[in-house]
N, C-alpha and C positions, 0 to 999 in steps of 0.2 A: 318675243321669245318666251315671256312669262306665261302666256296663255297655253303654251305647249308643255309646261311643267306640271300641270294639274295631275293629281293622284286620286283616282276615284276610290271612294270607300265602298266596302262590300254592300253596305246598306243602300247606297245610291244605285249600284248595279242591280240589286234585287228589285228596286222599283221599276226597272225596265222590263222585267220578265213578263208581266201580263201583256204588254204591247208586243213584245217579240213573239210570244206564243200565238197571239191573235193574228199577227202577220203571217206566221208559219202555216196557219190553217188556210190561208188564201193563196199561197204561192208555193212553188217547188223548193225554193232556196231562199234563205235570209242571210245576208252578210252584215256583220257588225264590224265597223271600223273604228279604231281609236286613234285620234290625231294628237294625243299627248305624247309626242315622240322623243322628248328629252329623256335621256337615260333609258331605263327599262320600264318606264311607267306604262306605255302602251302594251308591252308584252305581259306585264303583271296584271293589267286590267283584263286583257284577253284570257289569260289563264284563269282568273277569278270568274269571269263570265262563263267560260267553258264548264267550270265546276258547277256553277249555279244552274246552268241549263241541263247538265247531265243529271244532277240531283233531282231536279224537278221532273225530268223525263223518265227517270227510273221508276219501275213499278214499286209501289209501297208494299212492304211485307206486313201482313196482319198477324197479330199474336193473340 
């Protein structure tokens, strides 16, 4: 049960972005599953990942 208690740090999830974006270029859909299901850890990781992916996908504004 301890292995399901892991709480991903934002920096760890950020490291996944290049691979996820590379996969997304090759397929129609990419699904990311978090198996750290004790408490709300998986939900929090998914919310963080959603934010990271959204931020990277958003067009950057130039000033």
